[in-house]
N, C-alpha and C positions, 0 to 999 in steps of 0.2 A: 814682224806678223804681218802677214796677208790673208785678206777676207774678202770673199766672193760672192755674188749674190745670183738667184733667178734665173735665168733670162727672159726677158717680160714678153717677146712674142712669142715663145715656147708656152709659159706661162696662160694666155688671153686664148690660146688653142687649148690648152688644157680644159680652162674655165667653162668656154665653150663646149664641149665635148662632155663634161660633167653633170654641166646645165641641165642638156639637151636628155641625157642618160637619166637622170634624177625626174622629169616630167614626162618621156615615155612609160618609166615603172610604175610612174604614181596613175596614169592614164588606164596601163594596161590591167591592173591591180583592181582598178573601178569597174571596168568593163563586165573580166571574169567573176568577180564578185555575182553581180545582174544575172550574170547567166547561168553560174551553179546554183545560186539561188533557189533558181526557174528549175533546174533538172531537179536538187534534191525534193522541193516540194511535189514535183511529180513523181517522182519515184522512192523517196523514203530510203535511201538509200546510205546506209554510214560512212563508206567511203565517199562517196560524192558529200557527205556532212564534213567529212576530213577535209577532202578540196577546199571547201566553203571556209572554214574556218581559217586554214592556212592562208586562203586570201585574201582575208581580213585583214590578217596579219600581216600580210604582204604589203597592204594597203597602210595601213599603219604605219609599218618599218618605213615602206617609200616616203611617208610624210616625213619622217624623221631624217632620215637618207636629205633629202632637199633640204631641210632647213640647216644640218651638219655641212652637206658640202656649201650650202650659201656660207655660213658664219666660216668654212675653213678657208674659203676663198680671199675672205679679208685680207686687206695687206697686215701687214706688222706697222702692230703703235707703239704708242710711250708704256701702255702699262701689258703692252703682248712682245717684246720683242724681238722674240724668234716663229711669230705669224699665230695662226689659229688652229692649224694643219691637224693637231690631236682632237680637235673636233670630230675627224670624222671617226678616229677610234673609240670613241665615246659612242656616237652613234652603232656603230658596229655591236658593242657590249649591247648597246639596249637592245637591241632587233634577235643578239642571242635569246635574251631575256625571255623576248614575245614569243620568240622560238619555240622556246624549253617549255613558256606555260602552253602553247595549244598543243605540244605531243603530249604531257600529260594529261589536259582534260581529252583530247581524242583516245590516249590508252584508255581512261574509263570508259569513257563511252562504248566505245569496242568492245572490253571485255562484257560490258551491261548487254549489248547487242548479243555475244556471242551467247550466254547463259539466257538469254531469252529472244531466239532468232524471229526473224518476220520476213515474211513472202514480199519481194520488190514487183511495184509497180512501173508500166511503163517504163520498161527498160533501156528501148531504141530512144528514148529522146534522152536520156543520159548519157548513151555513147556518141549520140551528136553533139551534146554538149563539150562532153570530153575531148573530139576530135577537133574543135572548134577552139579549144583551150590549148593544146596541144600545138596548133599552126601557131596561133597568135605568142606562145610564151615563147619557141624555138623562134623564131623574127628578134622578140626582144633580146634573148639571151646574146644569138646572133652581133646585135648591136652593140649590148653591154660587154661581151668580149672585145672588142674593138676597141671601147674607151678602155679598157682597163690597161690594154696593151700600149696606150697610145700615153697614159696619165698613170699609171699603177695607183690608183686610186683606191684603199682602202673600203669604203663606203660604197665603191660601186660594185667590188670584188663583192663583200659580204650581204649584196644587194641581189646579184647574180644567183649567189648559192643557195638563196629561196628558189628562186625561178627555174635553177636547174633541178631542185629539189620537187617544185611542182611539175617541171616535166614527166620526172621519171614516177612520180606519184598518179599522174592522169594516163598514164600507159598502164600503171597498176590497177587505176578504176576498171578502165576499158577489160582486162583479162577477168577482174572480178564479177564484173555484170556479166560478161559472157558465161562463165563458169557458172555464177548465179542462174542460170536460166537453163541450161544441161545438166547441172546437178544440185548439190546443197548451198542452203541459203546460207550458212556457215561460214562459204569464203568470201564473202561482204565482208562480215567483221577482223575474220583471219588477216585479210588483206590489209585493213585497216591499221590491225596490232603492227604490221612489218614494217609501215610506211609511220606509225607516232616511233618508233625507235631509230626506223633513219633520219626523221627530223632531228630528232635527239640529239643524235652525231655531228648532224650540221650545227644546230646551236652550238655544241661544243667548238667544232675546228671555227669558227665566227669569235667566238669570246676568247679563244686561245691565239690568235692573231691582234684581235683589238686589245688584250695585255699587255700582249709584246712589245705595241707602238709606245704604249700610254707608258709601261715600265724601263723604256730606252734601248730594247734590247739591240744589241750588237746587229750590222748585217750579218750576212752567210759568212764562211768562211773562204766560198769562192770568191764571191764579191770583194770582202777585205784584202784576198791575195791578186786580185786585180788591181787594187786602188794601190798595191803595195811598187807592183808591176811597174805602172803608168810613172806612179811617183823617181821609181829612180831609172827609171829612162834614160834621164836627163843624163848625161856624160859629168857634168859636174857635182853633183849627187851623191855623197859618199854611201847614204844611209837613210832610213826614217827609224823611229820609235814615238811609242805611245800613240798609236793610231787607235783612234776612237772616231765609232759610228754610231747614227741611229736615224731613223724615218718617222715623220711626223707629216702627213698629208701628202701633199705632194714631190714635198724637199726631204733630197738626203742629206745630212749634217755632215762631212769628214772633215776631223781636226788632228793634225799631226805634229812633230817637231820633225824638220830637215835637218838633216847632218849636211854643212858642206864644210872647205876649208877654212880653217880659222884665219886664216891671213889675209880672205878677202875682206873688203870693206863694206860698211855697213850697207852702202847702196848697190854693191853687186851682188850683194847676199841679196840684198830685197828684188832684185831683177830675176834673178834665177828663180827666188820662190813666185815671181810673177808668170815664168816663163813652165813653172810646172803644175800651180793654177791651170795655165789655158790648155797643157796638155790631159789633166783629168778632164775639164771642161768639155773635151773634145767626147769623151764617152759619157759621161755623166753629168748631162745636159743641164737636169733637173738638180744640183748637189749646191748646196750651200758650202765651201770649202775655205777653211783657217791653216792658217799654214807660221810655224814659229820656228826660226830659224836655229839651229845652234852650232857651234865650233865643233865639226867629227871628234871622238875621243873625247869628248868632255864628260866625266862621269857624274851622273844624275840620279839622286835615289827614284827609287822604281814604286812607282804605287802598290799597294800591300798587297792588292788583287793578283799582280801581275806573277806571272811562270813562264819556265821555259819556253813554252809554247806558245804565248803572245806576248811577248818583247816588244812587238809591233802594233 
């Protein structure tokens, strides 16, 4: 059996990017809270209150993410032989709860304002703050997108969803404020209700992804097919079976049985497995690969969950 570990240099670079992303996220959240609090006090707009609540929860979620990323990046130890990567998924699940809570509160406040409308004040100041929020949020999202592409971090991706939501919310707030100036004040709570449902949908998406990681869901069919193709590209490999995959934090875990000529010596089989591992690692640089060598044609009992479609 052959086992590989994640490349240290790649991990160090990814860890640095993830830490920078958490610091940037927390800083932006604090700045936006101060700006939106001032705007809400001046305008008394329920949609601005909506963005203020969301930013407060973003700040709390960002702190959770910062802690989770710090913990997830700790190396494997005696008590956690597979590392601490699932701390990211736990953070994502916690964030989804924060987001869902904010959407319910916002929905109730919006319905109340719709039933008892109020005229808005100092709308210009609110629009200026929202434009500032959009610019700052766009810069953060661009950086987070870069970090997620480089690291595949679940926690950073979940955090980025908050700010993508904020971006849409801020645009909606500007539209609501402008419509409130030239039309009905009820546009303010109507937009806030729509925002609340959008935030609730975002919470579900984050929770679903986090649960998939915590429950060790298999990688996608496309990823599994790619792994199988790489493993069988070696000329001396007869096939593979019992392919199992999962992801925890930055690390993808890949394990399978490698089918080889039964007449090979143990040393020869081990060498071929090393070569197959190297082929996979060229594409899956962030993976931990475990390979078990089997004589080709050996009949083994299949797992009870195996079907014709997933024998590999």
